[in-house]
N, CA and C of each residue as an Amber inpcrd file, in Angstrom:
protein
   147
 -47.9210000  28.9070000 -48.4650000 -46.5780000  29.1190000 -48.3100000
 -45.9680000  30.0350000 -49.4950000 -45.3280000  30.9610000 -49.1420000
 -44.8690000  31.8220000 -50.4310000 -43.4900000  31.0760000 -50.9570000
 -43.2240000  31.6430000 -52.0720000 -42.0890000  30.9820000 -52.9090000
 -40.7880000  31.3020000 -52.0960000 -40.7830000  32.2730000 -51.0770000
 -39.4240000  32.5840000 -50.4490000 -39.2750000  31.6230000 -49.3110000
 -40.3710000  31.1980000 -48.7540000 -40.3420000  30.1020000 -47.5120000
 -39.3690000  29.0550000 -47.8370000 -39.8410000  28.3030000 -48.6460000
 -38.8910000  27.0710000 -48.8850000 -37.2900000  27.1660000 -48.7410000
 -36.9420000  28.2080000 -49.2690000 -35.4560000  28.5180000 -49.4520000
 -34.8060000  28.3620000 -47.9280000 -35.5300000  29.1510000 -47.0210000
 -35.1900000  29.1120000 -45.5990000 -34.9870000  27.8550000 -45.0780000
 -35.8270000  26.6550000 -45.4460000 -35.6230000  25.3340000 -44.7380000
 -34.3610000  24.5370000 -45.5480000 -33.9860000  24.9120000 -46.3850000
 -32.5650000  24.2180000 -46.9960000 -31.4490000  24.3860000 -46.3710000
 -30.7880000  23.3680000 -45.9490000 -29.3830000  23.2560000 -45.6190000
 -28.3670000  22.6310000 -46.5530000 -27.1680000  23.1470000 -46.5530000
 -26.0900000  22.1960000 -47.5910000 -25.2180000  21.3180000 -46.6570000
 -24.9210000  20.2510000 -47.1420000 -24.0510000  19.2380000 -46.4720000
 -22.5590000  19.8180000 -46.9400000 -22.4670000  20.0880000 -48.2410000
 -21.1870000  20.5260000 -48.5050000 -21.6350000  21.7300000 -49.5930000
 -21.6540000  23.0200000 -49.1960000 -22.2640000  24.0330000 -50.1630000
 -21.3760000  24.1280000 -51.3870000 -22.1190000  24.0970000 -52.8140000
 -21.5620000  24.3840000 -54.0290000 -20.9410000  25.7050000 -54.0190000
 -19.8350000  25.8450000 -54.8160000 -19.4300000  27.2170000 -54.9120000
 -20.2110000  28.0390000 -55.7900000 -21.1540000  27.6640000 -56.6170000
 -22.0000000  28.3920000 -57.2820000 -23.5160000  27.9530000 -57.1480000
 -24.5490000  28.7710000 -56.7850000 -25.8860000  28.2590000 -56.8530000
 -26.7820000  29.4440000 -57.0340000 -28.1200000  29.3640000 -57.4680000
 -29.0020000  30.4910000 -57.6760000 -30.2500000  29.6730000 -57.6010000
 -31.3610000  30.4210000 -57.0250000 -32.7240000  30.0340000 -56.9810000
 -33.4330000  30.9600000 -57.8800000 -34.0170000  30.3590000 -58.9840000
 -34.8140000  31.1700000 -59.8020000 -36.0070000  30.3060000 -60.4710000
 -37.3250000  30.9660000 -60.3040000 -38.5050000  30.2820000 -60.8310000
 -38.8190000  29.1320000 -59.9960000 -38.5180000  29.1340000 -58.6510000
 -38.9480000  27.9010000 -57.9360000 -38.2010000  26.9080000 -58.1770000
 -36.7520000  26.9900000 -58.7940000 -35.8780000  26.0070000 -59.0680000
 -34.2880000  26.2290000 -58.3660000 -33.7850000  25.4090000 -58.1430000
 -32.5100000  25.5450000 -57.4740000 -31.5250000  25.1460000 -58.5970000
 -30.5670000  25.9690000 -58.9940000 -29.5660000  25.8510000 -60.0300000
 -28.3210000  25.6620000 -59.4220000 -27.4970000  24.6180000 -59.7510000
 -26.2410000  24.2810000 -58.9540000 -25.1250000  24.1130000 -60.0500000
 -24.1220000  24.7960000 -59.7940000 -22.9480000  24.3820000 -60.6470000
 -21.7060000  23.9910000 -59.6150000 -21.3970000  22.7370000 -59.6350000
 -20.4790000  22.1480000 -58.8160000 -18.8690000  22.5060000 -59.0900000
 -17.9690000  22.1990000 -58.1430000 -16.4500000  22.4730000 -58.3220000
 -16.0210000  21.3630000 -59.0460000 -14.6720000  21.4980000 -59.5520000
 -13.9380000  20.3740000 -59.7890000 -13.9370000  19.5020000 -58.8700000
 -13.9720000  17.9940000 -59.3710000 -13.6140000  16.8860000 -58.4820000
 -14.4690000  16.9540000 -57.1840000 -15.7090000  17.0710000 -57.4190000
 -16.4070000  17.1350000 -56.1840000 -17.8460000  16.1210000 -56.0410000
 -17.4210000  15.0840000 -56.7920000 -18.3980000  14.0180000 -56.8720000
 -18.6060000  13.4120000 -55.3680000 -19.8140000  13.0210000 -55.1150000
 -20.1540000  12.6900000 -53.8370000 -20.7210000  10.8770000 -53.8790000
 -19.8410000  10.0900000 -53.7180000 -20.1760000   8.7280000 -54.0660000
 -20.9730000   8.0170000 -52.8120000 -21.7680000   7.2370000 -53.2880000
 -22.5230000   6.4140000 -52.1420000 -22.3210000   5.0050000 -52.4200000
 -22.4740000   4.6270000 -53.7400000 -22.3650000   3.1930000 -54.2470000
 -21.8740000   3.1860000 -55.7750000 -21.0300000   2.3450000 -56.0050000
 -20.1750000   2.4260000 -57.2220000 -20.8630000   1.3100000 -58.2410000
 -20.6380000   1.4090000 -59.5810000 -21.2080000   0.5440000 -60.3560000
 -20.8190000  -0.9230000 -59.8500000 -20.0090000  -1.2970000 -59.5160000
 -19.3430000  -2.4860000 -59.0950000 -19.7840000  -2.8580000 -57.9460000
 -20.6930000  -2.0750000 -57.1390000 -21.4140000  -2.7010000 -55.7870000
 -20.5690000  -2.0870000 -54.7590000 -19.5870000  -1.3960000 -54.9420000
 -18.9360000  -1.1960000 -53.7220000 -19.4980000   0.1820000 -52.8140000
 -19.4170000   0.1220000 -51.5490000 -20.2870000   1.2850000 -50.8760000
 -18.9660000   2.2710000 -50.1330000 -19.1600000   3.4210000 -50.4430000
 -18.0010000   4.5780000 -50.0770000 -18.6800000   5.6820000 -49.7760000
 -18.9700000   6.2310000 -48.5520000 -19.4390000   7.3460000 -48.3680000
 -18.2550000   8.7870000 -48.1150000 -17.9960000   9.2730000 -49.2490000
 -16.8430000  10.1020000 -49.5000000 -17.1860000  11.5140000 -49.1900000
 -18.5410000  11.9650000 -48.6850000 -18.8220000  13.4350000 -48.6830000
 -18.4510000  13.7990000 -47.5770000
Protein backbone atom coordinates (compact mmCIF):
# COMPACT_ATOMS: atom_id res chain seq x y z
CA UNK A 1 0.00 0.00 0.00
CA UNK A 2 1.42 3.40 -0.92
CA UNK A 3 1.20 6.42 1.37
CA UNK A 4 -1.53 8.02 -0.75
CA UNK A 5 -3.93 5.03 -0.65
CA UNK A 6 -4.90 5.34 3.03
CA UNK A 7 -6.27 8.89 2.56
CA UNK A 8 -8.83 7.70 0.00
CA UNK A 9 -10.43 5.43 2.62
CA UNK A 10 -11.04 8.21 5.15
CA UNK A 11 -14.41 9.91 5.59
CA UNK A 12 -15.38 12.80 7.87
CA UNK A 13 -18.46 12.71 10.10
CA UNK A 14 -18.14 16.48 10.56
CA UNK A 15 -15.30 17.86 8.43
CA UNK A 16 -12.94 20.22 10.27
CA UNK A 17 -12.34 23.68 8.82
CA UNK A 18 -8.59 22.98 8.47
CA UNK A 19 -6.77 19.69 7.96
CA UNK A 20 -3.56 18.49 6.36
CA UNK A 21 -1.85 15.19 5.63
CA UNK A 22 1.91 15.28 6.19
CA UNK A 23 4.42 12.51 6.78
CA UNK A 24 1.76 9.83 7.24
CA UNK A 25 -0.04 11.91 9.87
CA UNK A 26 -3.35 13.76 9.86
CA UNK A 27 -3.13 17.27 11.34
CA UNK A 28 -6.49 18.78 12.35
CA UNK A 29 -7.35 22.26 13.60
CA UNK A 30 -10.93 22.41 14.83
CA UNK A 31 -13.30 25.35 14.76
CA UNK A 32 -14.61 27.20 17.79
CA UNK A 33 -17.18 25.43 19.98
CA UNK A 34 -17.00 22.16 18.04
CA UNK A 35 -16.47 19.64 20.83
CA UNK A 36 -18.09 16.27 20.18
CA UNK A 37 -19.23 14.77 23.48
CA UNK A 38 -20.12 11.16 24.12
CA UNK A 39 -19.84 10.86 27.90
CA UNK A 40 -19.23 13.56 30.47
CA UNK A 41 -17.07 13.43 33.57
CA UNK A 42 -20.27 13.04 35.61
CA UNK A 43 -21.44 9.97 33.69
CA UNK A 44 -24.06 11.62 31.49
CA UNK A 45 -24.29 10.29 27.93
CA UNK A 46 -25.02 12.69 25.13
CA UNK A 47 -24.21 12.34 21.46
CA UNK A 48 -24.10 15.92 20.24
CA UNK A 49 -22.18 15.44 17.01
